N, C-alpha and C positions, 0 to 999 in steps of 0.2 A: 353260252351253250354249256349245258351240263355234261358230265363225263359219260353218261349213258348214251346221250345223243351223239357225242363225238366218237364213241366206239362203233355205233352203227353207221355213221358217216364214213369212217375208215373202212369198215367192212364193205360198204357200197362201192367205194373207190377200188378196193382190191378186187371185187367181183367184176367191175368193168374191165380191169386189166386181165383177169382170168378169162373173160369173154373174148378179148382180143387174142390172148394166147391160144384159146381153143380154135378160133378162126384161123390163126397161123398154122396150127397143127392140122386142121382140115385141109388147107391149101397144100401143105407139104405132103400129106398123104396122097392127094391127087397128083402132085408133081412127081413124087418118087414112085407112085404106083402105076407106071405106064407099061403097056405090053403084057407080058406073062405075069408080072408081079402084081398087077391090078386086082386079079382074082383073090390074092391072099390078103388084100387090104379092105375087102368089102365089109367085113364085120367091124373093123376098126373105124371105117368111115361112117357106118350106121351109128356106132356108139358115139362118135364125135357130134353127129347131128343131134342125137338125144341129149348129149352132154350140154350142148348150147341151150337147149330148152331148160335143162335143170339149172344152169347158171342164171338164166333169165328169171325163173321162178324164185330162186333164192335171192336174187337182186331185188325183186319186187317185195319180198318179205322184209329184207333188210332196210330198204328205202321206206317202207311203210312203218317199220319200227322207228326209223329216224324221224319221220314226219308226225306220226300219230302217237303210237305207244307200242312197246313190245308186248307180245302175247305168248308166243311159243317158247322163247328162251326163258322167259320169266317162269313159266309153268314147269319147265324141265329142271331149272337150276335152283329155284327157291321154293320153300314150302309156304304154307298159308300165313305164317308169321314173318315172312320175308327173311328166313334164316337159310344159310347155304346148306344144300343137301350133299353130304360127304360122298355118298355113292355116285352121284352124278358128276361131282368134281373129279373123282378118280377115273371114271370111265372116259370123260371128255379129255382129261389130261393124257391118258394113255393113247387114245385114238388120235389125238392131235399129233403126238410125237411120232406114232407109227405112220400115219398118212403123210406128214410132212417129210419124213425120211424117205418114204416111197417116191414122193414127187421129186425130191432132190436127187435121188439115185437114178431115176429115169431121165432127169435133165442132164446128168453127167453122161449117160449113155448117148443121148441125142447130140450132145456137144462133141462126141468123138472118143470119150474114154472107154477103155475096155472094161465092161462090167460083166462078170462071168455068167450069171443066169440069163441076162437079157441079150447076150450075143447070139444065141441060137434062134431067137424070135425075130419077126420082121420089125422094122422101125416104127410101124404104125402102132404096135402094141406098146412101145415105149411112150409114144405120144398119148395114148389112152391112159397109161399108168401115171404119167406126169400130170395130166389135167385132173384126173380123179383124185390123185394124192393132194394136189394143191387145194382143190375145192373142198373136199371133206376135211382136210387138215385145218384150213382157215376157219371153216364153220365150227369145228369142234374146239379150236383155240378161242374163238369168240365166246362159245358157251362156257369154256373154262374160266376166262377172265371176267365174264359178265357179273358174277356176284360182287366183285370188288368195285365195279363201276356203277352198280345199281344205286339209284337214288330212291331212298325210302319215301313213300308218299304218305301224307297225313290223311287219315280216313275222313276227317271232318271237312277238308278242303276239297271242293269240287274241281275236276280238271277243266282246263280252258277249252 
């Protein structure tokens, strides 16, 4: 297995774990949102349902890139001559750091640490921020490292 396929296999495994994490967040929003507090969790619950669909779509694209060939990430990160695009590297690097930090920060709040801005909001928002941060952080991290894992293809050789 080449490095490019291993990258998308790792992303697919991470996405399965993120799907399970989103399911846990959805269940915990239903459990903690009983009685009067349930009304304040409606938007968070709706977002988590939509987030499950987003994770499934990204999983499909990552698994397709593993089995067949990558298309979207290749177009975003490499030019026609298969050279790294610097602007795309900078944007994906910055967004991966920001979103992963957001996911870790929200995870710390869910685990019980006092995190100042999140203390005034309901716990469902922390679940939303955690799931969104991890999903977009790992996808942009994959985009960031893809040019170093990319296997250049010989134009004369036909794919299998």
